[in-house]
PDB file with one MODEL, atoms N, CA, C and O in Angstrom:
MODEL        1
ATOM      1  N   UNK A   1      36.943 -11.464 -22.407  1.00  0.00           N
ATOM      2  CA  UNK A   1      37.077 -12.953 -21.312  1.00  0.00           C
ATOM      3  C   UNK A   1      37.623 -13.898 -22.271  1.00  0.00           C
ATOM      4  O   UNK A   1      37.020 -14.409 -23.214  1.00  0.00           O
ATOM      5  N   UNK A   2      39.034 -14.104 -21.869  1.00  0.00           N
ATOM      6  CA  UNK A   2      38.484 -15.578 -22.411  1.00  0.00           C
ATOM      7  C   UNK A   2      38.566 -15.862 -21.516  1.00  0.00           C
ATOM      8  O   UNK A   2      39.141 -15.292 -20.590  1.00  0.00           O
ATOM      9  N   UNK A   3      37.512 -17.710 -21.530  1.00  0.00           N
ATOM     10  CA  UNK A   3      37.901 -18.239 -20.381  1.00  0.00           C
ATOM     11  C   UNK A   3      38.937 -19.709 -20.258  1.00  0.00           C
ATOM     12  O   UNK A   3      38.614 -20.780 -19.745  1.00  0.00           O
ATOM     13  N   UNK A   4      39.725 -19.495 -20.644  1.00  0.00           N
ATOM     14  CA  UNK A   4      40.738 -20.523 -20.621  1.00  0.00           C
ATOM     15  C   UNK A   4      42.011 -19.951 -20.118  1.00  0.00           C
ATOM     16  O   UNK A   4      42.817 -19.050 -20.354  1.00  0.00           O
ATOM     17  N   UNK A   5      41.620 -21.624 -18.733  1.00  0.00           N
ATOM     18  CA  UNK A   5      42.663 -21.036 -17.507  1.00  0.00           C
ATOM     19  C   UNK A   5      43.585 -21.751 -17.763  1.00  0.00           C
ATOM     20  O   UNK A   5      43.584 -22.509 -18.733  1.00  0.00           O
ATOM     21  N   UNK A   6      44.766 -21.613 -16.741  1.00  0.00           N
ATOM     22  CA  UNK A   6      46.463 -22.149 -17.199  1.00  0.00           C
ATOM     23  C   UNK A   6      46.230 -23.692 -16.462  1.00  0.00           C
ATOM     24  O   UNK A   6      45.216 -23.736 -15.765  1.00  0.00           O
ATOM     25  N   UNK A   7      47.018 -24.929 -16.527  1.00  0.00           N
ATOM     26  CA  UNK A   7      46.652 -25.666 -15.624  1.00  0.00           C
ATOM     27  C   UNK A   7      47.259 -25.408 -14.217  1.00  0.00           C
ATOM     28  O   UNK A   7      47.099 -26.297 -13.380  1.00  0.00           O
ATOM     29  N   UNK A   8      47.921 -24.317 -13.878  1.00  0.00           N
ATOM     30  CA  UNK A   8      47.789 -24.438 -11.963  1.00  0.00           C
ATOM     31  C   UNK A   8      46.869 -23.309 -12.082  1.00  0.00           C
ATOM     32  O   UNK A   8      47.215 -22.613 -11.128  1.00  0.00           O
ATOM     33  N   UNK A   9      46.165 -22.861 -12.508  1.00  0.00           N
ATOM     34  CA  UNK A   9      44.455 -22.491 -11.833  1.00  0.00           C
ATOM     35  C   UNK A   9      43.893 -23.463 -12.067  1.00  0.00           C
ATOM     36  O   UNK A   9      43.104 -23.928 -11.244  1.00  0.00           O
ATOM     37  N   UNK A  10      44.066 -23.900 -12.938  1.00  0.00           N
ATOM     38  CA  UNK A  10      43.164 -25.331 -12.778  1.00  0.00           C
ATOM     39  C   UNK A  10      43.335 -26.325 -11.967  1.00  0.00           C
ATOM     40  O   UNK A  10      42.422 -27.150 -11.942  1.00  0.00           O
ATOM     41  N   UNK A  11      44.619 -26.570 -11.007  1.00  0.00           N
ATOM     42  CA  UNK A  11      44.568 -27.381 -10.197  1.00  0.00           C
ATOM     43  C   UNK A  11      44.303 -26.141  -8.962  1.00  0.00           C
ATOM     44  O   UNK A  11      43.354 -26.426  -8.233  1.00  0.00           O
ATOM     45  N   UNK A  12      44.864 -25.079  -8.692  1.00  0.00           N
ATOM     46  CA  UNK A  12      44.279 -24.418  -7.205  1.00  0.00           C
ATOM     47  C   UNK A  12      43.040 -24.623  -7.279  1.00  0.00           C
ATOM     48  O   UNK A  12      42.724 -25.397  -6.376  1.00  0.00           O
ATOM     49  N   UNK A  13      41.563 -24.116  -8.328  1.00  0.00           N
ATOM     50  CA  UNK A  13      40.465 -24.550  -8.097  1.00  0.00           C
ATOM     51  C   UNK A  13      40.117 -25.680  -7.988  1.00  0.00           C
ATOM     52  O   UNK A  13      39.196 -25.716  -7.172  1.00  0.00           O
ATOM     53  N   UNK A  14      40.451 -27.070  -8.537  1.00  0.00           N
ATOM     54  CA  UNK A  14      39.783 -28.125  -7.855  1.00  0.00           C
ATOM     55  C   UNK A  14      40.948 -28.258  -6.134  1.00  0.00           C
ATOM     56  O   UNK A  14      40.290 -28.757  -5.221  1.00  0.00           O
ATOM     57  N   UNK A  15      41.715 -28.067  -5.918  1.00  0.00           N
ATOM     58  CA  UNK A  15      42.511 -28.582  -4.820  1.00  0.00           C
ATOM     59  C   UNK A  15      40.994 -27.446  -3.594  1.00  0.00           C
ATOM     60  O   UNK A  15      40.437 -27.781  -2.548  1.00  0.00           O
ATOM     61  N   UNK A  16      40.872 -26.241  -4.380  1.00  0.00           N
ATOM     62  CA  UNK A  16      39.886 -25.707  -3.470  1.00  0.00           C
ATOM     63  C   UNK A  16      38.635 -25.592  -3.349  1.00  0.00           C
ATOM     64  O   UNK A  16      37.994 -24.855  -2.600  1.00  0.00           O
ATOM     65  N   UNK A  17      38.242 -26.446  -4.211  1.00  0.00           N
ATOM     66  CA  UNK A  17      36.944 -27.352  -4.418  1.00  0.00           C
ATOM     67  C   UNK A  17      37.456 -28.485  -3.230  1.00  0.00           C
ATOM     68  O   UNK A  17      36.916 -28.222  -2.155  1.00  0.00           O
ATOM     69  N   UNK A  18      38.262 -29.546  -3.165  1.00  0.00           N
ATOM     70  CA  UNK A  18      38.555 -30.469  -2.618  1.00  0.00           C
ATOM     71  C   UNK A  18      38.063 -30.228  -0.836  1.00  0.00           C
ATOM     72  O   UNK A  18      37.501 -30.896   0.032  1.00  0.00           O
ATOM     73  N   UNK A  19      38.647 -28.910  -0.964  1.00  0.00           N
ATOM     74  CA  UNK A  19      39.047 -28.276   0.636  1.00  0.00           C
ATOM     75  C   UNK A  19      37.761 -27.638   0.784  1.00  0.00           C
ATOM     76  O   UNK A  19      37.268 -27.678   1.912  1.00  0.00           O
ATOM     77  N   UNK A  20      37.222 -27.147   0.007  1.00  0.00           N
ATOM     78  CA  UNK A  20      35.628 -27.000  -0.034  1.00  0.00           C
ATOM     79  C   UNK A  20      34.772 -27.667   0.808  1.00  0.00           C
ATOM     80  O   UNK A  20      34.197 -27.440   1.872  1.00  0.00           O
ATOM     81  N   UNK A  21      34.903 -28.966  -0.354  1.00  0.00           N
ATOM     82  CA  UNK A  21      34.204 -30.551  -0.026  1.00  0.00           C
ATOM     83  C   UNK A  21      34.212 -30.793   1.767  1.00  0.00           C
ATOM     84  O   UNK A  21      33.386 -30.864   2.677  1.00  0.00           O
ATOM     85  N   UNK A  22      36.089 -30.876   1.534  1.00  0.00           N
ATOM     86  CA  UNK A  22      35.904 -31.444   3.424  1.00  0.00           C
ATOM     87  C   UNK A  22      35.494 -30.668   4.487  1.00  0.00           C
ATOM     88  O   UNK A  22      34.998 -31.193   5.483  1.00  0.00           O
ATOM     89  N   UNK A  23      35.674 -29.236   4.367  1.00  0.00           N
ATOM     90  CA  UNK A  23      34.703 -28.534   4.944  1.00  0.00           C
ATOM     91  C   UNK A  23      33.525 -28.731   5.055  1.00  0.00           C
ATOM     92  O   UNK A  23      32.882 -28.712   6.105  1.00  0.00           O
ATOM     93  N   UNK A  24      33.096 -28.960   3.874  1.00  0.00           N
ATOM     94  CA  UNK A  24      31.388 -29.012   3.462  1.00  0.00           C
ATOM     95  C   UNK A  24      30.422 -30.196   4.273  1.00  0.00           C
ATOM     96  O   UNK A  24      29.343 -29.994   4.830  1.00  0.00           O
ATOM     97  N   UNK A  25      31.427 -31.934   4.106  1.00  0.00           N
ATOM     98  CA  UNK A  25      30.810 -32.682   4.385  1.00  0.00           C
ATOM     99  C   UNK A  25      30.222 -32.957   6.208  1.00  0.00           C
ATOM    100  O   UNK A  25      29.358 -33.544   6.860  1.00  0.00           O
ATOM    101  N   UNK A  26      31.410 -32.055   6.353  1.00  0.00           N
ATOM    102  CA  UNK A  26      31.075 -32.292   8.597  1.00  0.00           C
ATOM    103  C   UNK A  26      29.966 -31.322   8.395  1.00  0.00           C
ATOM    104  O   UNK A  26      28.896 -31.552   8.959  1.00  0.00           O
ATOM    105  N   UNK A  27      30.076 -30.467   7.795  1.00  0.00           N
ATOM    106  CA  UNK A  27      29.087 -29.110   7.990  1.00  0.00           C
ATOM    107  C   UNK A  27      27.695 -29.108   7.571  1.00  0.00           C
ATOM    108  O   UNK A  27      26.905 -28.183   7.764  1.00  0.00           O
ATOM    109  N   UNK A  28      27.400 -30.428   6.865  1.00  0.00           N
ATOM    110  CA  UNK A  28      25.512 -30.449   6.192  1.00  0.00           C
ATOM    111  C   UNK A  28      25.432 -32.041   7.333  1.00  0.00           C
ATOM    112  O   UNK A  28      24.377 -32.439   7.829  1.00  0.00           O
ATOM    113  N   UNK A  29      26.811 -32.726   7.539  1.00  0.00           N
ATOM    114  CA  UNK A  29      26.491 -34.030   8.694  1.00  0.00           C
ATOM    115  C   UNK A  29      25.487 -33.225   9.925  1.00  0.00           C
ATOM    116  O   UNK A  29      24.307 -33.392  10.233  1.00  0.00           O
ATOM    117  N   UNK A  30      26.319 -32.498  10.334  1.00  0.00           N
ATOM    118  CA  UNK A  30      25.858 -31.952  11.289  1.00  0.00           C
ATOM    119  C   UNK A  30      24.665 -31.581  11.210  1.00  0.00           C
ATOM    120  O   UNK A  30      23.769 -32.147  11.837  1.00  0.00           O
ATOM    121  N   UNK A  31      24.388 -30.152  10.103  1.00  0.00           N
ATOM    122  CA  UNK A  31      23.093 -29.882  10.527  1.00  0.00           C
ATOM    123  C   UNK A  31      22.290 -30.828  10.662  1.00  0.00           C
ATOM    124  O   UNK A  31      21.757 -30.943  11.765  1.00  0.00           O
ATOM    125  N   UNK A  32      21.849 -32.093   9.260  1.00  0.00           N
ATOM    126  CA  UNK A  32      21.732 -33.328   9.557  1.00  0.00           C
ATOM    127  C   UNK A  32      20.663 -33.509  10.474  1.00  0.00           C
ATOM    128  O   UNK A  32      19.447 -33.384  10.612  1.00  0.00           O
ATOM    129  N   UNK A  33      22.328 -34.072  11.359  1.00  0.00           N
ATOM    130  CA  UNK A  33      21.326 -34.525  12.723  1.00  0.00           C
ATOM    131  C   UNK A  33      20.945 -33.662  13.556  1.00  0.00           C
ATOM    132  O   UNK A  33      19.990 -33.756  14.328  1.00  0.00           O
ATOM    133  N   UNK A  34      22.007 -32.401  13.372  1.00  0.00           N
ATOM    134  CA  UNK A  34      20.786 -31.611  14.979  1.00  0.00           C
ATOM    135  C   UNK A  34      19.184 -31.376  14.320  1.00  0.00           C
ATOM    136  O   UNK A  34      18.193 -31.240  15.038  1.00  0.00           O
ATOM    137  N   UNK A  35      19.155 -31.360  12.851  1.00  0.00           N
ATOM    138  CA  UNK A  35      17.476 -31.668  12.544  1.00  0.00           C
ATOM    139  C   UNK A  35      16.772 -33.014  12.397  1.00  0.00           C
ATOM    140  O   UNK A  35      15.586 -33.245  12.158  1.00  0.00           O
ATOM    141  N   UNK A  36      17.755 -33.811  12.590  1.00  0.00           N
ATOM    142  CA  UNK A  36      16.783 -35.526  12.469  1.00  0.00           C
ATOM    143  C   UNK A  36      17.341 -35.567  14.336  1.00  0.00           C
ATOM    144  O   UNK A  36      16.994 -36.713  14.622  1.00  0.00           O
ATOM    145  N   UNK A  37      17.930 -35.009  15.565  1.00  0.00           N
ATOM    146  CA  UNK A  37      18.168 -34.999  16.326  1.00  0.00           C
ATOM    147  C   UNK A  37      15.882 -34.320  17.214  1.00  0.00           C
ATOM    148  O   UNK A  37      15.149 -34.784  18.087  1.00  0.00           O
ATOM    149  N   UNK A  38      15.801 -33.328  16.409  1.00  0.00           N
ATOM    150  CA  UNK A  38      15.234 -32.048  17.184  1.00  0.00           C
ATOM    151  C   UNK A  38      13.818 -33.244  17.088  1.00  0.00           C
ATOM    152  O   UNK A  38      13.022 -33.754  17.877  1.00  0.00           O
ATOM    153  N   UNK A  39      14.083 -33.282  15.750  1.00  0.00           N
ATOM    154  CA  UNK A  39      12.300 -33.923  15.199  1.00  0.00           C
ATOM    155  C   UNK A  39      11.927 -35.490  15.739  1.00  0.00           C
ATOM    156  O   UNK A  39      10.865 -35.997  16.099  1.00  0.00           O
ATOM    157  N   UNK A  40      12.872 -35.847  15.660  1.00  0.00           N
ATOM    158  CA  UNK A  40      13.061 -37.483  17.138  1.00  0.00           C
ATOM    159  C   UNK A  40      12.911 -36.847  18.237  1.00  0.00           C
ATOM    160  O   UNK A  40      12.168 -37.571  18.901  1.00  0.00           O
ATOM    161  N   UNK A  41      13.204 -35.780  18.939  1.00  0.00           N
ATOM    162  CA  UNK A  41      13.106 -35.119  19.957  1.00  0.00           C
ATOM    163  C   UNK A  41      11.500 -34.256  20.091  1.00  0.00           C
ATOM    164  O   UNK A  41      11.329 -33.575  21.101  1.00  0.00           O
ATOM    165  N   UNK A  42      10.449 -34.327  19.107  1.00  0.00           N
ATOM    166  CA  UNK A  42       9.021 -33.785  18.863  1.00  0.00           C
ATOM    167  C   UNK A  42       8.406 -35.002  18.426  1.00  0.00           C
ATOM    168  O   UNK A  42       7.368 -34.747  17.815  1.00  0.00           O
ATOM    169  N   UNK A  43       8.522 -35.588  18.464  1.00  0.00           N
ATOM    170  CA  UNK A  43       7.816 -36.940  18.191  1.00  0.00           C
ATOM    171  C   UNK A  43       7.917 -37.710  19.063  1.00  0.00           C
ATOM    172  O   UNK A  43       7.399 -38.823  18.967  1.00  0.00           O
TER     173      UNK A  43
ENDMDL
END
């Protein structure tokens, strides 16, 4: 198995990572926000 990828595959992987980041950031923000909200209510 060779690790060498074609430019098309690299571009596809890069686009996938970019989409993943756009999806992950709001989810992480929502999780952090809910944790902070729960902690502030407990205090």
